[in-house]
C-alpha positions as CSV (number, residue, x, y, z in Angstrom):
1,M,0.0,0.0,0.0
2,N,2.8,2.4,0.9
3,A,4.5,1.6,-2.4
4,E,1.4,2.5,-4.3
5,F,1.1,5.7,-2.3
6,F,4.6,6.9,-3.2
7,A,4.1,5.8,-6.8
8,S,1.0,8.1,-6.9
9,I,3.2,11.0,-5.7
10,A,5.7,10.3,-8.5
11,D,2.8,10.2,-11.0
12,I,1.7,13.7,-9.9
13,E,5.2,15.0,-10.5
14,R,5.2,13.5,-14.0
15,E,1.7,14.7,-15.0
16,K,1.5,18.1,-13.3
17,G,5.2,19.0,-12.8
18,I,4.7,19.3,-9.0
19,P,7.9,18.2,-7.2
20,Q,7.6,15.1,-5.0
21,S,9.3,17.0,-2.1
22,Y,6.6,19.6,-2.2
23,M,3.8,17.0,-2.2
24,I,5.4,15.0,0.7
25,E,5.6,18.2,2.7
26,K,1.9,19.0,2.1
27,I,0.8,15.4,2.9
28,E,2.8,15.5,6.1
29,Q,1.0,18.7,7.0
30,A,-2.3,17.1,6.1
31,L,-1.7,14.0,8.2
32,L,-0.5,16.1,11.1
33,A,-3.7,18.1,10.9
34,A,-5.7,14.9,10.9
35,M,-3.9,13.6,14.0
36,K,-4.4,16.9,15.9
37,K,-8.2,16.7,15.1
38,N,-8.4,13.1,16.3
39,Y,-6.0,13.5,19.3
40,P,-6.4,17.1,20.4
41,A,-4.9,16.4,23.8
42,T,-1.6,15.3,22.2
43,A,-1.5,17.9,19.5
44,D,1.8,19.4,20.5
45,C,3.5,16.0,20.5
46,A,2.1,14.7,17.2
47,R,4.7,13.8,14.6
48,V,4.5,12.5,11.0
49,E,7.4,11.3,8.9
50,L,7.3,10.2,5.2
51,N,10.3,8.5,3.8
52,P,10.1,8.1,0.0
53,I,13.3,6.0,-0.1
54,E,12.2,3.4,2.4
55,K,8.6,4.0,1.3
56,T,7.3,4.3,4.9
57,V,4.7,6.5,6.5
58,D,5.2,6.8,10.3
59,M,2.7,8.6,12.6
60,F,3.3,8.7,16.3
61,I,2.9,10.6,19.5
62,Q,6.3,11.7,20.9
63,K,6.1,11.2,24.7
64,T,8.7,12.3,27.3
65,V,10.0,9.9,29.9
66,V,9.5,11.2,33.5
67,E,9.7,10.0,37.0
68,V,6.2,11.0,37.9
69,V,3.6,11.0,35.1
70,E,1.4,14.2,35.3
71,N,-0.1,14.0,31.8
72,Q,-0.7,10.6,30.3
73,N,-1.2,12.1,26.9
74,T,2.3,13.5,26.6
75,Q,4.4,11.6,29.2
76,Y,5.5,8.0,30.0
77,S,6.8,6.5,33.2
78,L,10.3,4.9,33.0
79,E,8.7,1.5,33.3
80,Q,6.2,2.2,30.5
81,A,8.9,3.6,28.2
82,Q,11.4,0.7,28.8
83,A,8.7,-1.7,27.7
84,I,9.0,-0.1,24.3
85,D,12.7,0.9,24.3
86,P,14.8,-0.9,27.0
87,N,17.6,1.7,26.6
88,V,15.6,4.8,27.3
89,E,16.3,6.9,30.4
90,I,14.5,9.7,32.3
91,G,14.3,12.8,30.1
92,G,14.4,10.7,26.9
93,V,11.5,10.4,24.4
94,V,9.6,7.5,23.1
95,N,7.5,7.3,20.0
96,E,4.0,5.8,20.5
97,P,2.7,4.6,17.1
98,V,-0.8,5.9,16.1
99,D,-3.5,3.6,14.9
100,T,-4.7,5.4,11.8
101,S,-7.8,3.1,11.6
102,R,-9.2,5.1,14.5
103,F,-9.2,8.3,12.5
104,G,-12.6,9.8,12.2
105,R,-14.3,11.0,9.0
106,I,-13.7,14.7,9.9
107,A,-10.0,14.1,10.5
108,A,-9.7,12.3,7.1
109,Q,-11.6,15.1,5.3
110,A,-9.2,17.7,6.9
111,A,-6.3,15.7,5.5
112,K,-7.9,15.5,2.1
113,Q,-8.5,19.3,1.9
114,V,-4.9,20.1,2.8
115,I,-3.7,17.8,0.0
116,I,-6.1,19.2,-2.6
117,Q,-5.2,22.8,-1.6
118,G,-1.5,21.9,-1.8
119,I,-1.9,20.7,-5.4
120,R,-3.8,23.8,-6.4
121,E,-1.3,26.1,-4.8
122,A,1.6,24.2,-6.5
123,E,-0.2,24.5,-9.9
124,R,-0.7,28.2,-9.4
125,N,2.9,28.7,-8.5
126,L,4.1,26.8,-11.6
127,V,1.9,29.0,-13.8
128,Y,3.1,32.1,-12.1
129,D,6.8,31.1,-12.3
130,E,6.4,30.2,-16.0
131,F,4.7,33.4,-17.1
132,T,6.8,35.7,-14.9
133,S,9.8,34.7,-17.0
134,K,7.8,35.8,-20.1
135,E,6.9,39.3,-19.0
136,H,7.6,41.8,-21.8
137,E,7.6,39.0,-24.3
138,I,5.2,37.9,-27.1
139,L,3.0,34.8,-26.7
140,T,0.7,33.3,-29.3
141,G,-2.8,32.6,-28.0
142,V,-6.2,31.3,-29.2
143,V,-9.4,33.3,-28.8
144,T,-11.8,31.1,-26.8
145,R,-14.5,33.6,-25.9
146,I,-15.5,37.2,-26.6
147,D,-17.7,39.1,-24.1
148,Q,-20.1,41.1,-26.3
149,R,-21.0,43.3,-23.4
150,T,-17.6,44.5,-22.3
151,G,-15.5,43.7,-25.4
152,G,-13.1,41.6,-23.3
153,V,-11.5,38.6,-25.0
154,S,-10.5,35.3,-23.3
155,I,-7.2,34.0,-24.7
156,Q,-5.8,30.5,-24.1
157,I,-2.1,30.7,-24.0
158,G,0.4,27.8,-23.8
159,S,1.6,26.7,-20.4
160,Y,2.8,23.5,-18.8
161,N,-0.7,22.1,-19.0
162,D,-1.9,24.0,-22.1
163,N,-4.9,25.3,-20.1
164,T,-4.0,28.8,-19.0
165,E,-6.4,31.6,-19.9
166,A,-5.6,35.3,-19.9
167,M,-8.1,38.2,-20.4
168,L,-7.5,40.8,-23.2
169,S,-9.5,43.7,-21.9
170,S,-11.3,46.0,-24.3
171,G,-8.8,48.8,-23.5
172,E,-5.9,46.6,-24.6
173,R,-7.5,45.5,-27.9
174,I,-6.7,47.1,-31.2
175,P,-9.7,49.3,-32.1
176,N,-12.0,47.8,-34.6
177,E,-9.9,44.7,-34.9
178,P,-12.3,41.8,-35.9
179,L,-11.7,38.8,-33.7
180,K,-13.7,35.6,-33.5
181,D,-13.5,32.3,-31.6
182,G,-10.5,30.1,-32.7
183,D,-8.4,33.0,-34.1
184,R,-4.7,32.7,-33.3
185,I,-3.2,36.1,-32.3
186,K,0.0,37.4,-30.8
187,V,-0.2,39.2,-27.4
188,Y,2.3,41.1,-25.4
189,V,2.7,40.1,-21.7
190,I,2.6,43.3,-19.7
191,E,2.7,41.9,-16.2
192,V,2.0,38.8,-14.1
193,R,0.3,39.3,-10.7
194,K,-0.4,36.9,-7.8
195,T,-4.0,36.9,-6.7
196,T,-6.1,34.8,-4.4
197,R,-7.6,33.1,-7.4
198,G,-4.3,32.3,-9.0
199,P,-1.9,34.2,-11.4
200,Q,-3.4,37.1,-13.3
201,I,-1.7,37.5,-16.7
202,L,-2.1,41.0,-18.1
203,I,-1.8,41.0,-21.9
204,S,-2.1,43.7,-24.6
205,R,-2.4,44.2,-28.3
206,T,-1.9,48.0,-28.1
207,H,1.3,48.2,-26.1
208,P,4.4,49.6,-28.1
209,G,6.3,46.6,-26.8
210,L,4.3,44.4,-29.1
211,V,5.6,46.2,-32.1
212,K,9.2,46.1,-30.8
213,R,9.0,42.3,-30.2
214,L,7.5,41.7,-33.7
215,F,10.4,43.6,-35.3
216,E,12.8,41.5,-33.3
217,L,11.1,38.3,-34.6
218,E,11.0,39.5,-38.2
219,V,14.3,41.4,-38.5
220,P,17.5,39.3,-37.8
221,E,19.6,42.4,-37.6
222,I,17.6,43.7,-34.6
223,F,17.6,40.3,-32.9
224,E,21.4,40.1,-33.3
225,G,21.9,43.7,-32.0
226,I,23.2,45.2,-35.2
227,V,20.1,47.4,-35.6
228,E,18.7,49.0,-32.5
229,I,15.2,50.3,-31.9
230,K,15.7,53.7,-30.3
231,S,12.1,54.7,-29.7
232,I,8.5,53.8,-30.6
233,A,5.4,55.9,-30.6
234,R,2.1,54.1,-31.3
235,E,-1.6,54.8,-31.7
236,A,-2.8,51.2,-32.0
237,G,-4.9,50.4,-35.0
238,N,-3.8,53.6,-36.9
239,R,-0.1,54.4,-37.0
240,T,3.2,53.7,-35.4
241,K,6.5,55.5,-35.8
242,I,9.7,53.7,-35.0
243,A,13.2,55.1,-34.9
244,V,16.1,52.8,-35.6
245,D,19.9,53.0,-35.8
246,S,22.7,50.7,-36.9
247,S,26.0,50.0,-35.2
248,D,27.4,48.7,-38.6
249,S,28.0,51.2,-41.3
250,D,27.4,48.5,-43.9
251,V,23.9,47.8,-42.6
252,E,21.2,50.3,-43.5
253,P,18.7,50.2,-40.6
254,I,15.6,51.3,-42.5
255,G,16.2,48.8,-45.3
256,A,16.9,46.0,-42.9
257,C,13.5,46.7,-41.2
258,V,11.6,47.0,-44.4
259,G,13.1,43.8,-45.9
260,P,13.2,42.6,-49.5
261,K,10.2,44.0,-51.3
262,G,8.8,45.1,-47.9
263,S,8.3,41.5,-46.8
264,R,9.4,42.1,-43.2
265,V,7.4,45.2,-42.4
266,N,4.4,43.9,-44.3
267,A,4.3,40.8,-42.1
268,I,4.1,43.0,-39.0
269,V,1.5,45.3,-40.6
270,D,-0.6,42.2,-41.4
271,E,-0.3,40.9,-37.8
272,L,-1.5,44.4,-36.6
273,G,-4.5,44.4,-38.9
274,G,-3.2,46.9,-41.4
275,E,-1.7,49.5,-39.0
276,K,0.6,51.9,-40.8
277,I,4.3,51.9,-39.7
278,D,6.7,54.7,-40.4
279,I,10.4,53.7,-40.0
280,I,12.8,56.5,-39.6
281,R,16.5,56.9,-39.1
282,Y,17.5,57.9,-35.5
283,S,20.0,60.8,-35.2
284,D,21.8,62.4,-32.2
285,D,21.2,65.7,-33.9
286,P,17.7,66.9,-32.7
287,T,17.1,68.9,-35.9
288,E,17.7,65.9,-38.1
289,Y,15.7,63.6,-35.8
290,V,12.7,65.8,-35.6
291,A,12.7,66.4,-39.3
292,A,12.8,62.6,-40.0
293,A,10.1,62.0,-37.4
294,L,7.6,64.2,-39.3
295,A,7.8,61.9,-42.4
296,P,6.2,61.7,-44.8
297,S,6.1,65.5,-44.8
298,E,8.9,67.5,-46.1
299,V,10.6,69.9,-43.7
300,V,12.3,73.2,-44.5
301,S,14.0,73.8,-41.1
302,V,14.0,72.8,-37.4
303,T,15.0,75.2,-34.7
304,V,15.5,73.9,-31.2
305,Q,14.3,76.4,-28.6
306,E,16.3,77.6,-25.6
307,D,14.5,75.3,-23.1
308,G,15.9,72.3,-25.1
309,K,12.5,70.6,-24.9
310,S,10.7,72.2,-27.7
311,C,11.3,73.2,-31.3
312,R,9.9,75.3,-34.2
313,V,9.5,73.5,-37.5
314,I,8.9,75.2,-40.8
315,V,7.3,73.2,-43.6
316,P,6.2,74.1,-47.2
317,D,2.7,75.5,-47.3
318,N,1.5,72.6,-49.3
319,Q,2.9,70.2,-46.7
320,L,1.3,71.7,-43.6
321,S,-1.7,69.4,-43.4
322,L,0.5,66.3,-44.1
323,A,3.0,67.3,-41.4
324,I,0.2,67.8,-38.8
325,G,-1.7,64.7,-40.0
326,K,-5.3,63.7,-39.6
327,E,-6.5,65.2,-36.3
328,G,-2.9,66.0,-35.5
329,Q,-1.8,62.4,-35.4
330,N,1.5,62.8,-37.3
331,V,2.9,65.6,-35.3
332,R,1.6,64.0,-32.1
333,L,3.4,60.8,-32.8
334,A,6.6,62.6,-33.9
335,A,6.6,64.6,-30.6
336,R,6.2,61.4,-28.6
337,L,8.9,59.6,-30.6
338,T,11.5,62.4,-30.2
339,G,10.5,63.7,-26.8
340,F,10.3,67.3,-28.2
341,K,7.3,69.6,-28.1
342,I,6.8,70.5,-31.8
343,D,5.4,73.8,-33.1
344,I,4.7,73.6,-36.9
345,K,4.5,76.7,-39.1
346,P,4.0,77.1,-42.8
347,E,6.8,78.6,-44.8
348,S,4.7,81.7,-45.7
349,Q,4.3,82.6,-42.0
350,A,7.9,81.9,-41.0
């Protein structure tokens, strides 16, 4: 029976990934709780020892050997003790085996609950540990349910038991992105939190980090560190601006990101549902950097103001609306990308 018991613990480790040492600790706690319920008067002296090597389960009351017995539940006289262990002396301890067949239903139920809770806690810890290591990374998930009332989407993402769900809230969805049950999508892991109900995995489709990781997947030069992403400004579902630079003079960073016939950037655009992506060359010169960030508009001049945080940009009259963009989107993204407050004026008013 003991052999089957320890074999079951080994099965749990294989099937669920829960270490045997963890389960043995929890089972010892469960059996100890059951002993204390069944023998409350000896609770402080109750002991449980599981030995997976010898495949033994020992439960006993540890009694102290005294000259005069004052508490029969926790003490033995020398005569009683030597009947069990002839070599014991006053002050020593003797283990009195516990008859587990006398355990009541309540005690057994208490042990069962501790074991079940231990398994659940271990599973939650395994999920938490796995996904904590994947924070700020991309995972591929499958849409399992869409809440028509809130717009939230349940995503099943891979884990050790392939049964971990994360919620993509409406605020983290790409606006107007059509999703349906069974769709496979890539999500960005923002954070993993511990809660009383288990790990909470916060994911996003709107985070700029998603664009960064997609470029790392598609562009080998970025993954290898030759091309560096300096900054990203994004309005999910509409437009993203990304500034790149190269540490190798033979590698043109924009061309590397675009790829042959636009294959690399087009793959990212498709993943983001048609979101426009402007790739610009980073520069340490603020005037060059701001001018590039306002693409596709032409720029006549850029003047950095005395505060070092804002600049005046002059553009041709026929380029003003293009520089500002629809509802100010182009200049807004350029400002976020470069970190400068940008004031645009047409050439006729300069």
